[in-house]
Backbone as numpy.savetxt, mean C-alpha at the origin, in Angstrom:
# Nx Ny Nz CAx CAy CAz Cx Cy Cz
-5.62 19.60 -11.57 -5.91 18.54 -10.62 -5.22 17.24 -11.02
-5.24 16.92 -12.31 -4.61 15.69 -12.78 -3.11 15.70 -12.49
-2.48 16.83 -12.67 -1.05 16.94 -12.38 -0.77 16.68 -10.91
-1.62 17.20 -10.03 -1.44 17.00 -8.59 -1.55 15.52 -8.24
-2.53 14.82 -8.82 -2.70 13.40 -8.55 -1.48 12.62 -9.03
-1.01 12.93 -10.21 0.18 12.24 -10.74 1.39 12.50 -9.85
1.58 13.73 -9.42 2.70 14.06 -8.55 2.58 13.32 -7.21
1.38 13.29 -6.64 1.16 12.58 -5.38 1.50 11.10 -5.50
1.16 10.51 -6.62 1.43 9.08 -6.80 2.93 8.82 -6.85
3.68 9.71 -7.50 5.13 9.52 -7.59 5.82 9.78 -6.26
5.36 10.75 -5.52 6.04 11.14 -4.30 5.44 10.51 -3.05
4.38 9.76 -3.21 3.66 9.21 -2.07 4.44 8.22 -1.22
5.46 7.62 -1.75 6.23 6.63 -0.99 7.23 7.27 -0.04
7.40 8.58 -0.10 8.37 9.26 0.74 7.79 9.64 2.10
6.59 9.24 2.37 5.94 9.57 3.64 5.87 8.32 4.52
5.66 8.48 5.81 5.57 7.31 6.69 4.39 6.40 6.30
4.50 5.14 6.67 3.43 4.18 6.39 2.12 4.69 6.98
1.05 4.35 6.32 -0.33 4.70 6.70 -0.68 6.16 6.40
0.14 6.87 5.67 -0.14 8.26 5.32 -0.06 8.42 3.81
-0.82 9.35 3.28 -0.80 9.70 1.86 -1.05 8.47 1.00
-0.16 8.13 0.08 -0.35 6.96 -0.78 0.50 5.78 -0.32
1.11 5.85 0.83 1.96 4.77 1.34 1.18 4.03 2.41
0.49 2.97 2.00 -0.38 2.26 2.92 0.32 1.12 3.65
1.53 0.81 3.21 2.33 -0.20 3.92 1.57 -1.47 4.24
1.67 -1.89 5.47 1.11 -3.18 5.88 -0.40 -3.16 6.08
-1.04 -2.01 5.97 -2.48 -1.94 6.24 -3.34 -2.14 4.99
-2.74 -2.19 3.80 -3.53 -2.29 2.57 -4.36 -3.57 2.52
-3.75 -4.69 2.84 -4.48 -5.96 2.77 -5.60 -5.98 3.80
-5.33 -5.50 5.00 -6.37 -5.47 6.03 -7.52 -4.56 5.62
-7.20 -3.44 5.00 -8.24 -2.51 4.56 -9.13 -3.13 3.49
-8.51 -3.74 2.47 -9.29 -4.39 1.42 -10.10 -5.54 2.00
-9.54 -6.27 2.92 -10.26 -7.37 3.54 -11.47 -6.84 4.31
-11.34 -5.69 4.92 -12.43 -5.12 5.69 -13.63 -4.70 4.86
-13.41 -4.36 3.59 -14.51 -3.93 2.74 -14.94 -4.98 1.73
-14.24 -6.11 1.67 -14.64 -7.16 0.72 -15.85 -7.91 1.27
-16.76 -8.31 0.39 -17.98 -8.96 0.86 -17.74 -10.31 1.53
-16.80 -11.09 1.04 -16.60 -12.43 1.59 -15.58 -12.46 2.72
-14.60 -11.56 2.69 -13.56 -11.54 3.72 -12.59 -12.70 3.57
-11.45 -12.57 4.20 -10.41 -13.60 4.19 -10.14 -14.04 5.61
-9.69 -15.28 5.76 -9.29 -15.69 7.11 -7.90 -15.12 7.41
-7.51 -15.13 8.67 -6.26 -14.50 9.09 -5.04 -15.11 8.41
-5.04 -16.41 8.15 -3.88 -17.02 7.49 -3.74 -16.52 6.05
-4.85 -16.29 5.36 -4.79 -15.75 4.00 -4.26 -14.32 4.02
-4.72 -13.51 4.98 -4.24 -12.14 5.10 -2.73 -12.13 5.35
-2.26 -12.96 6.25 -0.83 -13.03 6.55 -0.02 -13.50 5.35
-0.57 -14.44 4.59 0.14 -14.95 3.41 0.28 -13.84 2.36
-0.79 -13.09 2.13 -0.73 -12.00 1.16 0.21 -10.91 1.64
0.16 -10.57 2.91 1.08 -9.56 3.45 2.53 -10.00 3.30
2.79 -11.29 3.46 4.15 -11.80 3.28 4.63 -11.65 1.85
3.73 -11.88 0.90 4.09 -11.72 -0.51 4.41 -10.26 -0.80
3.58 -9.35 -0.30 3.82 -7.92 -0.52 5.12 -7.49 0.15
5.37 -7.96 1.36 6.59 -7.58 2.09 7.84 -8.09 1.39
7.73 -9.14 0.59 8.89 -9.71 -0.10 9.33 -8.87 -1.30
8.48 -7.97 -1.76 8.88 -7.10 -2.87 10.02 -6.19 -2.41
11.01 -5.98 -3.27 12.12 -5.11 -2.87 11.66 -3.66 -2.73
12.24 -2.98 -1.76 11.92 -1.56 -1.54 12.65 -0.74 -2.58
11.98 0.25 -3.13 12.60 1.16 -4.08 12.52 2.56 -3.50
13.64 3.23 -3.47 13.67 4.62 -3.02 12.90 5.46 -4.02
12.14 6.40 -3.53 11.43 7.29 -4.45 12.43 8.09 -5.29
12.06 8.38 -6.50 12.93 9.17 -7.37 12.54 10.64 -7.23
13.50 11.50 -7.34 13.21 12.93 -7.28 12.96 13.44 -8.69
12.12 14.43 -8.75 11.80 15.01 -10.07 12.72 16.13 -10.41
């Protein structure tokens, strides 16, 4: 089971956004939805902008 989880984490970026381990633009909204205090929309957009600014890396093949 541990090997499967590790493999999924490495290969998870090769799938479309919102599937498997590639949460794309929905990660901040999801965490905001379950956080007790919540964030206002401008904070969510600011965090999403920071995440979007990270360079994309192609998944590596094993």
